[in-house]
C-alpha positions in Angstrom: -160.4 99.5 -3.7 -160.5 102.4 -6.1 -161.7 102.8 -9.6 -159.0 103.1 -12.3 -159.2 105.6 -15.1 -161.0 102.9 -17.1 -163.6 102.8 -14.3 -162.5 99.3 -13.3 -161.8 98.8 -9.5 -158.2 98.2 -8.6 -156.7 96.7 -5.5 -154.7 99.1 -3.3 -151.4 97.9 -1.9 -151.8 96.9 1.8 -148.3 98.2 2.8 -146.6 101.4 1.9 -143.6 99.5 0.5 -146.0 97.8 -2.0 -147.1 101.1 -3.6 -145.8 101.9 -7.1 -146.0 104.7 -9.6 -148.9 103.0 -11.3 -150.6 101.9 -8.1 -150.1 104.7 -5.5 -152.0 105.4 -2.3 -154.5 108.4 -2.4 -153.7 111.3 0.0 -156.7 110.4 2.3 -155.3 106.9 2.8 -151.8 107.9 3.7 -153.2 110.7 5.9 -155.3 108.1 7.8 -152.2 105.9 8.1 -150.3 108.8 9.7 -153.2 109.4 12.0 -153.3 105.8 13.1 -149.6 105.9 13.8 -149.9 109.1 15.8 -152.8 107.8 17.8 -150.5 105.1 19.1 -147.9 107.5 20.4 -148.0 107.9 24.2 -149.0 111.0 26.1 -146.1 113.1 27.4 -145.2 116.2 29.5 -143.6 119.0 27.4 -141.8 122.1 28.7 -141.4 125.3 26.7 -142.0 129.0 26.4 -145.3 130.5 25.2 -144.3 132.1 21.9 -147.8 132.9 20.6 -151.3 132.4 21.9 -154.7 132.8 20.3 -157.6 132.6 22.7 -160.2 134.5 20.7 -162.8 131.7 20.5 -164.5 130.5 23.6 -163.4 126.9 24.5 -160.5 126.9 22.0 -156.9 128.1 22.5 -154.2 127.8 19.9 -150.7 128.1 21.3 -147.2 128.0 19.9 -144.5 126.6 22.3 -140.9 127.4 21.7 -138.0 125.3 23.0 -136.1 127.0 25.8 -132.7 126.4 24.2 -133.3 126.3 20.4 -135.7 127.9 17.9 -137.8 124.7 17.6 -141.5 125.4 17.9 -144.6 123.3 18.2 -148.3 123.9 17.8 -150.4 123.1 20.9 -154.2 123.1 20.9 -156.6 123.2 23.9 -160.3 122.4 23.8 -163.0 122.5 26.5 -162.0 123.1 30.1 -158.2 123.0 29.5 -158.8 125.8 27.0 -160.2 128.1 29.7 -157.2 127.5 31.8 -154.7 128.0 29.0 -156.4 131.3 28.1 -154.9 132.8 31.3 -151.4 132.6 30.0 -149.5 135.1 28.0 -146.6 135.4 25.6 -143.2 134.7 27.3 -144.6 132.4 30.1 -142.6 129.3 30.8 -145.0 126.3 31.0 -145.3 122.6 31.1 -148.2 121.0 29.3 -149.5 117.4 29.2 -151.1 115.8 26.2 -150.5 113.7 23.2 -149.8 114.1 19.5 -152.8 114.7 17.3 -153.2 114.5 13.5 -155.8 116.7 11.8 -156.5 114.6 8.8 -158.2 117.2 6.5 -154.8 119.0 6.3 -152.5 116.2 7.5 -151.2 118.6 10.1 -149.5 117.5 13.3 -150.1 119.3 16.6 -150.0 118.5 20.3 -153.4 118.4 21.9 -153.0 119.3 25.6 -155.3 118.5 28.4 -153.3 120.2 31.2 -151.0 123.2 31.6 -149.0 124.7 34.5 -147.0 127.9 34.9 -143.3 127.6 35.8 -142.1 131.1 35.4 -141.2 133.8 32.9 -138.9 133.4 30.0 -135.4 134.9 30.3 -135.8 137.4 27.4 -139.3 138.4 28.5 -138.1 138.9 32.0 -135.3 141.2 30.8 -137.8 143.3 28.8 -140.1 143.4 31.8 -137.3 144.7 34.0 -136.3 147.3 31.4 -140.0 148.4 31.1 -140.2 148.9 34.9 -137.0 150.8 34.9 -137.9 153.2 32.0 -141.4 153.6 33.4 -139.9 154.7 36.7 -137.9 157.3 34.9 -141.2 158.7 33.4 -140.3 157.9 29.8 -143.8 156.5 29.2 -145.8 159.3 31.0 -148.6 160.9 29.0 -147.4 164.4 29.7 -144.3 163.6 27.5 -146.4 162.8 24.5 -147.2 165.4 21.9 -150.1 165.6 19.5 -149.7 164.8 15.9 -150.1 167.6 13.3 -153.5 167.7 11.7 -152.2 168.1 8.1 -148.6 167.0 7.8 -146.7 167.8 4.6 -143.8 165.5 5.1 -143.6 162.2 6.9 -140.3 160.6 8.1 -140.4 156.8 7.6 -138.0 154.3 9.3 -138.3 150.8 7.8 -136.5 148.0 6.1 -135.6 148.5 2.4 -138.3 147.1 0.1 -140.4 146.0 3.0 -144.1 145.6 2.8 -144.5 148.0 5.7 -143.0 150.8 3.6 -145.5 150.1 0.8 -148.4 149.9 3.2 -147.6 153.3 4.8 -146.8 155.2 1.6 -149.6 153.7 -0.5 -152.3 154.2 2.1 -151.1 157.7 3.0 -151.0 158.8 -0.7 -154.4 157.3 -1.3 -155.8 159.5 1.5 -153.7 162.6 0.8 -152.0 162.5 -2.7 -149.6 165.4 -2.1 -148.0 163.9 1.0 -144.2 163.7 0.9 -141.9 161.1 2.5 -138.3 161.2 3.9 -137.4 157.5 4.1 -134.5 156.0 6.2 -133.9 152.3 5.5 -132.6 150.3 8.4 -132.3 146.7 9.5 -135.4 145.8 11.5 -134.0 142.8 13.2 -130.6 141.5 14.1 -127.7 143.1 16.1 -127.4 146.2 13.9 -131.1 147.0 14.2 -131.0 149.2 17.4 -128.0 151.2 16.2 -129.5 152.0 12.8 -133.0 152.8 14.2 -131.5 155.2 16.7 -129.5 157.0 14.0 -132.5 157.1 11.6 -134.8 158.7 14.3 -132.1 161.3 15.2 -131.6 162.2 11.5 -135.3 162.6 10.9 -135.8 164.5 14.1 -133.2 167.0 13.0 -134.8 167.4 9.5 -137.0 170.6 9.6 -139.2 169.3 6.8 -140.3 166.2 8.7 -143.4 166.9 10.8 -144.0 163.3 12.0 -141.9 160.2 12.2 -143.2 156.6 11.6 -141.1 153.6 12.7 -142.7 150.7 10.9 -142.1 147.0 10.6 -144.3 144.0 9.5 -145.2 141.2 11.8 -142.8 138.5 13.1 -141.8 136.3 15.9 -141.2 137.9 19.3 -137.5 137.5 18.9 -137.6 139.2 15.5 -139.1 142.3 17.1 -136.7 142.5 20.1 -134.6 145.3 18.5 -137.5 147.7 19.1 -137.4 146.9 22.8 -133.8 148.0 23.0 -133.1 150.6 25.7 -131.4 152.9 23.3 -134.2 152.7 20.8 -136.8 153.4 23.5 -134.9 156.4 24.8 -134.4 157.8 21.3 -138.2 157.6 20.7 -139.0 159.2 24.1 -136.6 162.1 23.5 -137.6 162.7 20.0 -139.0 166.2 19.6 -140.9 165.4 16.4 -144.1 163.5 17.0 -143.3 159.8 16.7 -145.6 156.9 15.7 -144.7 153.2 16.3 -146.2 150.7 13.8 -144.4 147.5 14.8 -145.8 144.1 13.9 -149.5 143.3 14.1 -152.2 144.3 16.6 -151.2 141.5 19.1 -147.5 142.3 18.9 -145.9 144.7 21.3 -142.5 146.3 22.0 -141.2 148.9 24.4 -141.0 151.6 21.7 -144.9 151.4 21.6 -144.9 152.7 25.2 -142.5 155.6 24.4 -144.1 156.7 21.1 -146.5 159.6 21.0 -148.9 157.2 19.2 -149.0 153.4 18.8 -150.6 152.1 15.6 -151.7 148.5 15.4 -150.2 148.1 11.9 -148.3 150.2 9.3 -151.5 150.6 7.4 -153.2 151.8 10.6 -150.4 154.3 11.0 -151.0 155.8 7.6 -154.7 156.2 8.3 -154.2 157.8 11.7 -151.5 160.2 10.6 -152.9 161.5 7.3 -156.4 162.8 6.9 -158.6 161.5 4.1 -158.8 164.2 1.4 -162.3 163.1 0.5 -163.5 163.4 4.0 -161.9 166.8 4.4 -163.4 168.0 1.1 -166.8 166.7 2.3 -166.3 168.6 5.6 -165.4 171.7 3.7 -168.4 171.3 1.4 -170.7 170.8 4.4 -169.2 173.8 6.2 -169.7 175.9 3.1 -173.3 174.8 2.8 -173.9 175.6 6.5 -172.3 179.0 6.0 -174.4 179.6 2.9 -177.5 178.6 4.8 -176.6 180.8 7.7 -176.0 183.8 5.4 -179.2 183.2 3.5 -181.1 183.0 6.8 -179.4 186.2 8.0 -180.2 188.0 4.8 -183.8 186.8 4.9 -184.1 188.0 8.5 -182.7 191.4 7.6 -185.1 191.6 4.6 -188.0 190.9 6.9 -186.8 193.6 9.3 -186.4 196.1 6.5 -189.9 195.2 5.2 -191.3 195.7 8.7 -189.5 199.0 9.0 -191.0 200.2 5.6 -194.4 199.4 6.8 -194.1 201.6 9.9 -196.3 204.8 10.0 -193.2 206.8 10.6 -191.9 205.9 7.1 -195.3 205.7 5.3 -196.5 208.9 6.8 -193.5 210.8 8.2 -195.6 213.8 9.1 -197.0 211.7 12.0 -193.6 212.1 13.6 -194.6 215.7 14.3 -198.0 214.9 15.8 -196.9 214.5 19.3 -194.4 217.5 19.3 -197.1 219.7 17.7 -199.7 218.6 20.2 -197.2 219.3 23.0 -196.6 222.8 21.6 -200.4 223.4 21.3 -200.9 222.2 24.9 -198.0 224.4 26.0 -199.4 227.4 24.2 -202.8 226.8 25.7 -201.4 226.5 29.2 -199.2 229.6 28.6 -202.2 231.6 27.3 -204.3 230.5 30.3 -201.5 231.4 32.7 -200.9 234.8 31.0 -204.7 235.6 31.1 -204.8 234.7 34.7 -201.7 236.8 35.5 -203.1 239.7 33.4 -206.4 239.6 35.2 -204.8 239.4 38.5 -202.4 242.3 37.7 -205.4 244.4 36.3 -207.3 243.8 39.5 -204.3 244.9 41.5 -203.8 248.0 39.4 -207.5 248.9 39.7 -207.3 248.5 43.5 -204.1 250.6 43.6 -205.7 253.2 41.2 -208.8 253.4 43.5 -206.5 253.9 46.5 -204.4 256.5 44.7 -207.5 258.2 43.5 -208.9 258.3 46.9 -205.7 259.7 48.4 -205.0 262.1 45.5 -205.3 265.9 46.1 -207.2 266.1 42.9 -210.0 264.3 44.4 -210.2 266.9 47.2 -210.1 269.6 44.6 -212.8 267.9 42.7 -215.0 268.3 45.8 -214.6 272.1 45.7 -211.5 272.6 47.8 -208.4 274.6 46.7 -204.7 274.4 47.4 -202.9 277.6 48.4 -199.2 277.8 47.8 -196.5 280.4 48.4 -194.3 281.6 45.6 -191.7 279.0 46.4 -194.4 276.2 46.1 -194.9 275.7 49.8 -198.4 274.7 50.6 -200.1 277.2 53.0 -202.1 275.2 55.4 -202.5 278.0 58.1 -203.4 281.6 57.9 -200.7 282.4 60.4 -198.2 281.5 57.6 -199.5 284.4 55.5 -198.7 288.1 55.5 -200.3 291.0 53.9 -199.6 291.7 50.3 -197.9 288.3 50.0 -198.3 286.8 46.6 -199.9 283.3 46.5 -201.2 280.9 43.9 -204.4 279.0 44.2 -205.1 275.7 42.5 -208.7 274.7 41.9 -210.4 271.7 40.5 -209.8 273.0 37.1 -206.9 275.5 36.7 -205.1 277.8 39.0 -204.7 281.6 39.6 -202.4 284.1 41.4 -203.5 286.4 44.1 -202.2 288.8 46.7 -203.2 288.7 50.4 -205.0 291.8 51.5 -206.1 290.7 54.9 -205.1 288.0 57.2 -207.4 286.7 59.9 -205.3 284.7 62.2 
């Protein structure tokens, strides 16, 4: 029973075939009918390949199973203990699950609620990719020493993407928001399908040969695992690994992965993330510059203040306020030296005077004059020979006699030998 527009209750049809344009079932009623019908379906075992898995919430796992032969997919949900077991599985696993169909009435969505899951192997495509990964890893294509650093301030970015794709807009818009002057060299390619690998390889080679391009971004939006398979192609991976220009992979979403991610110099979780990691934010850089300038200004002011303090201290020193004090020590040294020199000279003079007096006394005592002074005389021949014996004289010999005061000449008249 529901109320009509005139607020009068009306009788709903009991069967779907009895509904009319004027007397329809409400959505909630037909959803409950679907749910009742689904509840009567029996439980079953289902085999398939894990296409996607979401185990972010504890006790809840949402999985998409893909048919092994066709592209048919089915949503599978796990709750409670089965969810913890299902969380151990990963994309590409071949599994069998047990459960029954379940209708979520608020959205009238059909899913398969599983209560048991078992591993039966790897999917064929996943196994091929895993074998290729091991092969290329063994060749060293994924080694860290092959990877090069991205330029800090690139001027031109090479972009490989689908024409008109959202990934192109995400990269270019976010890059220009961060650094408005950035330039792009875009190569449009197919990002899925048989022509994808060939076109991506050619685009990487062309951008790598372009001297203006400083970093290359290979970008694609999210998609099914099979849609991204072109970026796990061996030729694409080798082209990325051998690229001289730094290469960034931005394939799919954060949970998606391809082999080009392992060969790239940097793996971005999304095209938007690639733009943010490649291009610096001009506002942040200007802020850093302003901060650096402020630090430099503060350092210079501090240095100038320190030097001013030093100059002020120098001007207060006595050597500058009273420069004559600089001569105090040298002058005192000179005075002391003169005093020591005078003392030494006086001592030496006194000692020399004493020596001279002694020598003078000795000379005076030994001098003939002292003998003459006592009343003696010196007799000399005409040739100046001193006559010290009368036997050296002869009569009428002329002689000279020296006295204490003066001398005279005489002639010998008599010799008493």
